C-alpha atoms as one frame of an Amber mdcrd trajectory, in Angstrom:
protein
 156.185  23.474  92.868 157.528  25.689  95.610 156.855  29.434  95.786 158.978
  31.500  98.134 157.246  34.842  98.546 159.529  37.578  99.884 158.256  40.990
 100.799 160.591  43.785  99.650 163.025  45.523 101.979 162.198  48.616 103.996
 161.450  51.856 102.099 161.303  55.493 103.276 157.506  55.349 102.897 157.383
  52.302 105.173 159.190  54.231 107.892 156.646  57.056 107.620 153.660  54.681
 107.508 152.503  56.014 104.136 150.294  54.164 101.657 152.667  54.182  98.698
 151.614  51.992  95.771 152.393  53.997  92.631 154.860  52.588  90.105 157.854
  52.788  90.184 157.849  53.937  93.806 160.808  54.616  96.127 164.005  52.688
  96.676 165.195  51.142  99.928 166.468  52.618 103.171 169.907  51.622 104.465
 168.170  48.975 106.582 166.227  47.822 103.530 169.474  47.304 101.628 170.899
  45.311 104.542 167.741  43.187 104.549 168.140  42.582 100.817 171.811  41.715
 101.215 170.877  39.004 103.722 168.674  37.065 101.288 171.358  34.922  99.593
 172.572  33.583 102.937 169.088  33.143 104.357 167.908  31.200 101.286 171.120
  29.260 100.699 169.458  25.883 101.341 166.790  26.453  98.687 167.261  25.216
  95.103 165.982  28.314  93.333 165.593  28.352  89.561 163.625  31.562  88.984
 163.278  34.995  90.596 160.265  37.163  89.834 159.895  40.838  90.770 157.298
  43.542  90.217 157.840  46.699  88.184 158.384  48.626  91.411 161.947  49.650
  92.281 161.854  48.281  95.813 161.337  44.671  94.680 164.097  44.933  92.083
 166.595  46.268  94.622 165.557  43.600  97.119 166.143  40.820  94.607 169.436
  42.182  93.257 171.780  40.474  95.750 170.012  37.124  95.387 170.027  37.434
  91.610 173.754  38.149  91.536 174.552  35.351  93.981 172.633  32.733  91.989
 173.530  34.211  88.593 169.836  34.195  87.693 168.297  37.188  85.924 165.138
  38.505  87.510 161.854  38.320  85.614 159.866  41.557  85.878 156.067  41.383
  85.854 153.630  44.232  86.517 151.078  41.744  87.847 153.118  41.403  91.039
 152.776  45.084  91.994 151.260  46.196  95.263 147.490  46.489  95.570 146.712
  50.020  94.452 145.649  52.462  97.165 143.621  54.593  94.726 142.224  57.693
  96.402 144.072  56.756  99.605 147.496  57.009  97.955 150.019  58.998  99.965
 147.946  59.016 103.157 149.145  57.806 106.539 146.272  58.518 108.932 144.801
  55.556 110.763 141.361  55.823 109.146 142.770  55.717 105.604 145.169  52.882
 106.356 142.431  50.911 108.076 140.072  51.383 105.125 142.729  50.135 102.708
 143.653  47.076 104.740 140.169  46.092 105.928 138.895  46.186 102.345 141.604
  43.646 101.487 140.719  41.570 104.548 137.078  41.592 103.401 138.133  40.023
 100.091 139.071  36.880 102.014 135.487  36.650 103.276 134.164  36.213  99.694
 133.668  39.916  99.040 135.944  40.136  96.015 133.690  42.733  94.428 134.611
  45.302  97.091 136.861  48.035  95.785 139.456  50.219  97.465 138.207  53.789
  96.814 139.550  54.753  93.417 141.538  51.498  93.325 141.044  47.871  92.365
 138.682  45.151  93.506 139.705  41.724  94.728 138.601  40.206  91.424 140.817
  42.616  89.504 143.743  41.934  91.797 143.544  38.169  91.230 143.117  38.664
  87.488 146.590  40.222  87.237 148.393  38.288  90.017 147.261  34.742  89.184
 148.743  34.668  85.644 152.215  35.511  86.959 152.025  32.714  89.518 150.829
  30.325  86.799 153.758  31.391  84.613 156.215  30.745  87.442 154.638  27.349
  88.117 154.962  26.352  84.479 158.579  27.394  84.127 160.268  26.451  87.405
 160.231  24.064  90.343 161.196  26.633  93.002 160.605  30.316  92.352 161.250
  33.325  94.550 158.493  35.911  94.176 159.654  39.303  95.473 156.456  41.264
  95.861 154.580  43.465  98.343 153.024  43.129 101.784 149.336  43.498 101.018
 149.600  41.628  97.713 151.378  38.600  99.195 149.051  38.375 102.159 145.929
  38.746 100.010 146.976  36.194  97.386 147.956  33.594  99.981 144.728  34.055
 101.914 142.644  33.801  98.745 144.447  30.910  97.080 145.891  28.688  99.824
 143.501  25.970 100.973 144.835  25.775 104.523 144.802  29.426 105.642 141.804
  30.489 107.744 140.030  33.404 106.016 140.893  35.859 108.801 144.544  34.798
 109.132 146.083  37.828 107.424 144.030  40.198 109.557 145.867  38.877 112.610
 149.389  38.299 111.281 151.935  40.848 110.168 154.420  40.527 107.322 157.457
  42.712 107.965 159.956  43.734 105.300 161.684  40.608 103.862 159.207  38.417
 105.697 158.774  35.126 103.829 155.764  32.950 103.020 156.423  29.520 101.507
 153.662  27.976  99.427 153.588  24.605  97.663 151.271  23.187  95.017 150.252
  24.173  91.508 147.464  26.121  89.762 145.515  22.971  88.957 145.659  21.055
  92.229 145.734  24.184  94.410 148.121  25.739  96.904 149.033  25.250 100.563
 151.005  27.552 102.824 153.863  25.596 104.394 155.207  28.425 106.549 154.458
  32.063 107.241 157.485  33.912 108.561 156.338  37.382 109.470 159.670  38.837
 110.563 162.685  39.747 108.425 164.317  36.578 107.139 167.782  37.907 107.997
 167.096  37.761 111.750 166.212  40.056 114.616 168.962  42.589 113.941 167.386
  43.324 110.537 163.777  43.279 111.658 161.869  46.507 112.207 158.340  47.368
 113.237 158.593  50.295 110.787 157.456  48.171 107.885 154.511  50.235 106.673
 150.747  49.703 106.578 150.820  46.792 104.119 152.671  44.673 106.660 150.509
  45.504 109.667 147.508  43.753 111.117 144.263  45.600 111.711 142.246  43.030
 113.559 138.595  43.928 114.256 139.377  43.932 117.975 142.046  46.553 117.442
 144.602  44.320 119.120 148.189  44.032 117.942 149.540  40.609 116.995 153.321
  40.286 116.648 154.936  38.875 113.546 155.947  35.245 113.978 156.748  32.069
 112.081 153.831  29.664 111.603 153.923  26.150 110.113 150.750  24.767 108.524
 150.814  20.966 108.675 147.122  20.426 107.901 144.060  22.048 106.442 141.925
  23.886 108.989 138.801  22.170 110.201 135.629  23.324 108.414
């Protein structure tokens, strides 16, 4: 099957760089609504038969235009929520943001037991995200999954066979960035493309996409969002 992961549109917390993971969370900015409105046109060539969203308002608003255009009701699942920031919730300083994101990056290096302070571990994250993906795979051939920056990046890095473990540490996922994954829970998953910028084009893209969309590479360097195809598994 085909999974089209879409990160939600821009929120006020994204603009301020705040770790904001509590349910139901904020709505969208005016730019975020424009990003959401662009989805039906941007995905017009896809044969979509299901749309999944989290229980957070920003994913529901992002999916609304696509849902109306396709006349498909969204399916709401709490398992698709953002990775909880725990004790770091509401913070925006570099040290707190880096601790949140680097803990998630460490999960991809087989440290799933590591826990965000006061938040969840990688094992706990997969335990609630995987069942939703399995549900989508069992009920549809092409599903749009409107979810969150850190959650999408983490799941793809942990479950796709052809992503290098450190890929998400070096690649951003801006608001309404899209990752396309193909496969199934039994045979496994492969990332077919990783589009880090807003799917609606440059006029709707913004660097103010919040911590969950940023890279925090060990070198401290900044790597721009970009579209990446993945034609083969990486060499061992």
